[in-house]
C-alpha positions, 0 to 999 in steps of 0.5 A: 441584240435585245430590245431595251424595253425587254428586261432579261428574265432569269430562271433556275430549277434544282432537280434531285431524284426527279423532283424540283427542290429549289427554284428561282425566277427574277429580273434582277441579275444580282438577286439571281447570282445570290440565289445561285450561290445558295445551291448546295453542290455538296449534296449533289443535285442531279442537275440544274436547269438554267434559262435566260429569256430575252423577251419577244421579237420578230423572227425572219418569217415575221412571227412574234416569238420568245427568245431564250437560251437554256440548258441543264448543268451538273456543276457550278463552274459550268452553270456560271460559265453558261450564265455569263455567256447568256448575258453577254451583249 
């Protein structure tokens, strides 16, 4: 459950041969989906790093920490599946 004051923050980085060749960070879900569609999967990027940040909140120990989901993906299908899972309410 996320706080309504905190917006989701979407980030991706396309890595090829150990170098970042494309990246995007935004709060707009529509803009993020559009930018993901522009990734050229035919050129075989090594991997795409995806991170969805939910904002800060209190842990069980009373500390304020950032909450997020992230991972590395090698196909468009896996990336979109993870993004949909990360954005579920």
